[in-house]
C-alpha positions as CSV (number, residue, x, y, z in Angstrom):
1,X,45.9,166.4,101.9
2,X,42.5,167.6,102.0
3,X,39.7,166.1,103.8
4,X,36.3,166.8,101.9
5,X,32.9,165.6,103.7
6,X,29.7,165.6,102.4
7,X,27.0,165.0,104.5
8,X,23.7,163.7,103.0
9,X,20.6,162.9,105.0
10,X,21.3,158.9,105.0
11,X,24.8,158.8,104.4
12,X,28.0,160.9,105.1
13,X,30.8,160.5,102.5
14,X,34.5,161.4,103.3
15,X,37.3,161.7,100.9
16,X,40.8,162.6,101.0
17,X,42.6,164.6,98.4
18,X,46.3,164.7,97.5
19,X,46.3,167.4,94.8
20,X,43.4,166.8,92.6
21,X,43.5,162.9,93.2
22,X,41.3,161.4,95.6
23,X,43.3,158.7,97.3
24,X,40.9,157.4,99.9
25,X,37.3,157.4,100.8
26,X,34.7,156.3,103.5
27,X,30.9,155.8,103.7
28,X,29.0,156.0,107.0
29,X,25.8,156.7,108.4
30,X,24.3,160.3,109.1
31,X,23.6,160.4,112.4
32,X,22.0,163.6,113.8
33,X,22.5,162.6,117.3
34,X,26.3,162.5,117.4
35,X,28.2,165.0,119.1
36,X,31.5,166.9,117.9
37,X,33.4,164.5,120.1
38,X,31.6,161.7,118.8
39,X,32.5,162.8,115.1
40,X,36.0,163.5,116.1
41,X,36.8,160.1,117.2
42,X,34.9,158.7,114.3
43,X,37.4,160.4,112.0
44,X,40.4,159.3,114.1
45,X,39.2,155.5,113.6
46,X,39.0,156.1,109.8
47,X,41.9,158.3,109.1
48,X,44.3,156.5,111.5
49,X,44.3,153.3,109.2
50,X,45.6,155.3,106.3
51,X,49.5,155.1,105.9
52,X,49.8,158.4,104.7
53,X,48.3,160.1,107.5
54,X,49.8,159.9,111.2
55,X,48.1,158.4,114.1
56,X,47.3,161.9,116.0
57,X,43.9,163.3,115.0
58,X,44.7,166.1,112.2
59,X,48.1,164.7,111.1
60,X,48.7,165.0,107.4
61,X,45.4,167.2,107.0
62,X,46.1,170.6,105.3
63,X,42.7,171.6,104.4
64,X,39.1,170.7,105.2
65,X,35.9,171.2,103.0
66,X,32.3,170.3,104.4
67,X,28.8,170.7,102.9
68,X,26.0,169.3,104.9
69,X,22.0,169.2,104.2
70,X,21.5,168.2,107.9
71,X,22.0,171.6,110.1
72,X,22.4,170.3,113.3
73,X,25.7,167.8,111.7
74,X,27.0,171.0,110.2
75,X,26.9,172.4,113.6
76,X,28.8,169.8,115.4
77,X,31.3,169.2,112.4
78,X,32.1,173.2,112.8
79,X,32.8,172.2,116.5
80,X,35.2,169.6,115.2
81,X,37.0,172.0,113.1
82,X,37.4,174.4,115.7
83,X,38.7,172.0,118.7
84,X,40.2,169.4,116.9
85,X,41.4,171.0,113.8
86,X,41.7,174.7,115.1
87,X,44.9,175.5,112.7
88,X,43.7,173.9,109.5
89,X,41.8,176.1,107.2
90,X,38.4,174.7,107.0
91,X,35.7,176.0,104.3
92,X,31.9,175.1,105.4
93,X,29.8,175.4,102.5
94,X,27.0,178.2,103.3
95,X,25.5,181.5,102.0
96,X,28.3,183.8,101.4
97,X,31.4,181.2,100.8
98,X,32.4,181.9,96.9
99,X,31.8,178.7,94.6
100,X,32.1,180.7,91.4
101,X,28.4,179.3,90.4
102,X,25.6,182.1,89.6
103,X,22.6,180.7,91.2
104,X,19.6,181.9,89.4
105,X,16.7,180.6,91.7
106,X,14.0,182.7,93.4
107,X,15.6,182.0,96.7
108,X,19.2,180.9,96.2
109,X,19.2,180.0,100.2
110,X,16.7,177.2,99.4
111,X,19.2,174.9,97.4
112,X,20.9,172.6,99.3
113,X,24.5,173.0,99.2
114,X,25.3,169.8,97.9
115,X,23.6,170.5,94.8
116,X,25.2,173.6,94.4
117,X,28.7,171.8,94.8
118,X,27.5,169.3,92.2
119,X,26.8,172.0,89.7
120,X,30.4,173.4,90.5
121,X,32.0,170.0,89.8
122,X,29.9,169.3,86.8
123,X,30.7,172.8,85.3
124,X,34.3,172.4,85.9
125,X,34.4,168.8,84.4
126,X,32.1,168.9,81.8
127,X,31.1,172.2,80.9
128,X,27.5,173.6,80.3
129,X,24.8,173.0,79.5
130,X,24.3,170.1,81.8
131,X,22.3,168.0,84.0
132,X,23.2,166.5,87.1
133,X,21.2,163.3,88.7
134,X,22.1,162.7,92.1
135,X,20.8,159.3,93.5
136,X,20.4,159.8,97.3
137,X,17.6,159.9,99.8
138,X,15.8,162.0,97.1
139,X,16.6,162.0,93.5
140,X,17.6,165.6,92.4
141,X,18.0,166.7,88.9
142,X,19.8,170.1,88.5
143,X,20.5,172.3,85.7
144,X,23.7,174.1,84.8
145,X,23.0,176.8,81.7
146,X,25.9,177.0,78.8
147,X,27.1,180.1,80.9
148,X,28.0,177.9,83.9
149,X,24.8,179.0,85.9
150,X,22.8,176.9,88.3
151,X,19.1,177.6,87.0
152,X,17.0,175.3,88.7
153,X,16.1,171.6,89.2
154,X,13.6,168.9,90.1
155,X,13.4,167.1,93.4
156,X,11.9,163.4,93.4
157,X,11.6,160.5,96.1
158,X,14.8,158.9,96.1
159,X,15.0,154.8,95.3
160,X,15.1,153.7,99.1
161,X,12.3,156.1,100.0
162,X,10.1,154.3,97.5
163,X,11.0,151.1,98.7
164,X,10.4,151.7,102.2
165,X,7.0,153.5,101.4
166,X,6.0,150.1,99.4
167,X,6.8,148.1,102.5
168,X,4.9,150.3,104.5
169,X,1.9,151.3,102.9
170,X,1.1,148.2,101.0
171,X,-0.1,145.5,103.4
172,X,1.0,142.3,101.3
173,X,4.5,144.1,100.3
174,X,7.6,144.2,102.2
175,X,10.9,146.0,102.3
176,X,13.3,144.3,99.6
177,X,16.8,144.5,98.5
178,X,17.4,146.9,95.4
179,X,18.7,144.9,92.6
180,X,18.4,144.4,88.9
181,X,15.7,141.5,88.6
182,X,16.2,138.8,85.8
183,X,13.5,140.6,83.6
184,X,11.0,143.6,83.3
185,X,8.4,141.3,84.1
186,X,8.7,139.9,87.3
187,X,8.0,136.2,88.2
188,X,7.6,137.0,92.0
189,X,6.6,139.6,94.2
190,X,10.1,140.7,94.7
191,X,11.3,140.7,91.3
192,X,8.1,142.5,90.3
193,X,9.0,145.2,93.0
194,X,12.6,145.3,91.9
195,X,11.4,145.8,88.3
196,X,9.0,148.7,89.2
197,X,12.0,150.3,91.2
198,X,15.0,150.0,88.6
199,X,13.1,150.5,85.4
200,X,10.5,152.9,86.7
201,X,13.4,155.2,88.2
202,X,15.3,154.8,84.7
203,X,12.0,155.8,83.1
204,X,11.6,158.8,85.3
205,X,15.4,159.6,84.7
206,X,15.0,159.6,80.7
207,X,11.6,161.4,80.6
208,X,12.9,164.2,83.4
209,X,16.2,164.9,81.7
210,X,14.9,164.9,78.1
211,X,12.4,167.5,79.2
212,X,15.0,169.5,80.9
213,X,17.5,169.1,78.2
214,X,14.9,170.4,75.8
215,X,14.5,173.6,78.0
216,X,18.2,174.2,78.4
217,X,19.5,174.2,74.8
218,X,18.2,174.4,71.4
219,X,19.9,171.0,70.5
220,X,19.4,168.7,73.4
221,X,22.3,166.4,72.2
222,X,24.5,169.5,73.6
223,X,23.5,168.7,77.1
224,X,25.7,166.4,79.0
225,X,24.0,164.1,81.7
226,X,26.1,163.2,84.7
227,X,25.0,160.6,87.1
228,X,26.1,160.7,90.8
229,X,25.1,159.3,94.4
230,X,25.3,155.9,95.7
231,X,22.2,154.4,94.1
232,X,23.4,155.6,90.7
233,X,24.7,152.1,89.7
234,X,21.3,150.5,89.8
235,X,20.1,152.8,87.0
236,X,23.1,153.2,84.9
237,X,22.5,150.5,82.7
238,X,19.0,151.0,82.0
239,X,18.9,154.9,81.5
240,X,19.6,156.0,77.6
241,X,20.3,159.6,78.6
242,X,23.1,159.5,80.9
243,X,26.4,160.5,79.6
244,X,28.7,160.3,82.6
245,X,29.0,158.5,85.8
246,X,31.1,160.4,88.3
247,X,30.5,158.9,91.8
248,X,32.7,161.4,93.7
249,X,31.3,164.4,91.9
250,X,30.4,166.2,95.2
251,X,33.7,165.7,96.6
252,X,35.3,166.9,93.6
253,X,33.2,170.1,94.0
254,X,34.0,170.6,97.5
255,X,37.8,170.5,96.6
256,X,37.3,173.1,94.1
257,X,35.3,175.5,96.7
258,X,38.1,175.1,99.2
259,X,40.9,176.2,96.6
260,X,38.4,179.0,95.4
261,X,38.1,180.1,98.9
262,X,41.0,179.1,100.9
263,X,43.2,182.0,99.6
264,X,40.6,184.5,101.2
265,X,40.9,183.4,104.7
């Protein structure tokens, strides 16, 4: 079994693969204060409930693949792999790790590991040209060329960040549940805010992706648009440009990168 861990700014998503199939997944909050020992206890608690794994930490785990946008958490997870999974091959995605995707960016080290991993999975599953829209703490748009190269992208404030900003900065507004309202024209303040978030972000996605597609290909219809991230379902039904929804895109990319590197270890 391969354990994949995607550490985002807000949530950490874990996936358990049996071959190419994801057989279990978990979502926990990302806490930069957690130590390696606390993370090990958390992992044991989650995986100890799975029928395919043993009760001891590490039982049934043959490999680990990790990417993180929070450096302090990556540091602690490195210690987890050393102390608690010492005999298990581990791939931590960072500069020098083979991904198979050329990065055509002014400074490749500036690109988040999760964005490169998404490009790996998108290119493997759908080919290029493609655009990955990841609805996380930030909404990111990443472009993959017809040759499978990562050529750049767009970073915009995420849905939850926007909701929080409205609640903090506007005196008469408050934080709301992110949900689809009854109609675009809100009949109360909450529905008006929900409409602004849901339909506003759908319009943003359609506008940004359409412009990216025109730069990626002479025929924008040739560009495959893949949505991922925990908040993607909020926009899927309202966007006109999204072709595919793959909630486990990053975890699949981690599996692919692990397979491309483990033979070299």
